[in-house]
N, C-alpha and C positions, 0 to 999 in steps of 0.2 A: 600147436594151436588148433583147437576144435572149431570147425566152421558149421554154422547153423543156416539152413536154407529156409525160406518162407513157406508157410503152409498154403496150399491151393485154396483160394477163396471160392472157387466154383464148386468143388466137391467136399471140401473141408476134411478130407481124409488123406489125400496125397500131399506130396512135397514138391515144390517147384525146383527143378534142377536146371542149372545154367549150362548152355552149350556155347562153344566158341567156334570160330570159323577163320578163314583167311580172306583178306580183301583182294581186289583185282591186282594190286601191286605186290601181293604176297605178305603184307603186314598182318599180324595176328589181330583178330577182333575178339576181345574177351566179352563174354556174356551177350552174344548176338541174339540168342533165343533162350527162352525159358519154357520147359515142358513139365507137365504134371506126371509124376511117376505112377499114378493110378491108371492102369490100362482101361478101366471103365470110364474114365473121365475124358481124357484126350485134350484138355485145355493146353493151349500153347500161345506164346507171345513172341513176336519176332520183330527185329528192327532191320529194315532195308532202305538204304539211301536216306536215312533220317526219318523215315515214316514207320510208325508202329502199326502192326497188323495182328489180329487175333483170330483164332478159329480156323486156321488153314488145316487141310488134311495132312496128317503126318505120314510121310512115305519114306522108304529107304532110298538112299542115294547110291547109284552104281558107278560113281566117278572113281 
C-alpha cells in the first residue's frame, strides 16, 4: 500500500512527514509531530499534552 503525505502549505514545495514518540508510560504515540522535509522551510507542528504548537526550533535530541 502506497502512503501519500500532505504537501507543506507554508512553502508549497516540501512534504509534511509524521514523527512518532513514546509517552511517559512507554506507550507509542503515532504522529506526535509533523515536519516539512524542505530544509529551507522548517515548518513543524507538534502535539503536547493535547495542545498543538507550531514553529518551534527543530533540534537534535541526545537522549
